[in-house]
Every structure is written in structure tokens, then in C-alpha cells.
N, C-alpha and C positions, 0 to 999 in steps of 0.2 A: 469368331474373331481372331485375327492374329495381330499380335503386337509387332510393331515395326521398329526397327533400330532408327535411333536419331540420325546417324550417320552411316553412309553406305561403306562397305569395305571394298578398298580397290584391289585388285589382284597385283597391280604393280607394286603394292606396299609391301606384299609377302616377301619374306627373306628368301634367299637363294637357298636350295636344297643342301643338306650337308654333304651329301655325295659329290654334288656338282662343284661345291666350295673346296672341298678337299681335292678334288681333280685338278682344279685351277692351281691350288698350291703346289702340288706334285709337278705340274707342268712347268711352273716358275722355278722349282728347284732343279729340275732336269736342265732347263736352259741354262742356269747359272753354273751348274757342274759341267755342262758341256763347253761353256766359255771357259772354265777354269782348266779343262783338258786342252782347249786350243791354246790357251796361254803357255803351257807347258811345252806343247810342240813347237810354237813360235819360238820359245826360249831355247829350245835345243837346236832349231835351225839358226837362231842369231848366234849362238856360241860356235857353231861350226862355220859361220860365213864371215862373222865380224864386220858388219855393215857400218857405214857413219853413224855417229851417236849411238854406238854399241852399248855403252854403260847405261844410257837413259833408257833405251829399250828393254834391257834386261831388267833393270829396277821396275819398270812398269809392269813386265810380265810375272815377276816375283811378287810384287804387290798385289796383283790380280790373283795369283795362286794362293796367297795367304789369306787375303780378305774375302775373297768370293765364297769359300766354304762356311765361314762364320756368317756372312750375310745370307747365304742360302738357307741355312738352318733357322736362323732368325725369321726370315720371311715364310719359310714353310711351317713353321710352328705358330705363326701369328694368324689370328682370326680377325675378321673384319669388324670395325666398330659397330655398335649398334646405332641405329638411325636416331638423330636428335629428337625426333617427335615421339619416339618410343621412350626416351630417357625422360622427356620433359614431365611426364606425369608423376616420376619419383621426385623429381627436383623441386616441385612447386607445392608440395604436399605441405599442408599446415601443420605446424608443430603446436601440439596442445601441452600445457604444463601438466605435470603429473598431480594427481590429488594428493594433497599433503596429508590427508589421513589414510592413505593407502596402506602405510606401514606403521606399526606402533612405534613409538619413541622407546629407544633402549633403556632397560631399567638398570639401576645401580645394583650389581652383584657383591656380596660380601667377599673379602679378600682373607683367605684362610692361610695364616702364617705357621709353618711347621716348626718354627724354633721356639714357639711360646710354651 
């Protein structure tokens, strides 16, 4: 006789493989860094042509060139959060009080004074 598990395991509940998850983070990083390179090129074109609202466009491009690398690194190093159902078994664990007799009470130790 074989024992059956009370709940079936669904394959859709399986986490994404680490290799595939890393590849996704690498693709997001490359897209963000490509956008940063595009901001640099657009800013160079804006400086040479000086279109209307020149200052606003240059500020937007500079902010993009400064913030995108920081955000790209944060996103590339971030792993997805664990599913809530996986964490729930740790959150609702009942807390049992410690056995009061587990550790003996500290004893008084005599103090030796070197000046006597």
C-alpha cells in the first residue's frame, strides 16, 4: 500500500528555475542600459540642434542617464518575492513558551576583593 499525500502538488506552483529567472533579470538590465545609451544619443542630438523646450529635454535625458543605471542595478540584483502561500506556514506557527526549568537559575558567586 502506498501512502497518498493529502494535497496534490501543482506544477504551476513550482518556482521559476534560477537560470530562467537570472536570464529575465539580465534582459531587463540590458533593456534599461540600452535606454540609457539612447538618452545619451538623444541628448547629444538635442545639444547640436537646440529644438524648442531645449532645456527641458536635456534635463529629462540627463535624469534618465543618471537614474537608469542605479535602477538597472537594483532590478538586476533583486529576486522575486516568495509566494504568500509559501510564507504563510512560517507566519502562523504557534509560539510555545519556553520551559521555565530548562536553564537553572544563576547562583550567587562570591566576589574576591584583591585589596583585603
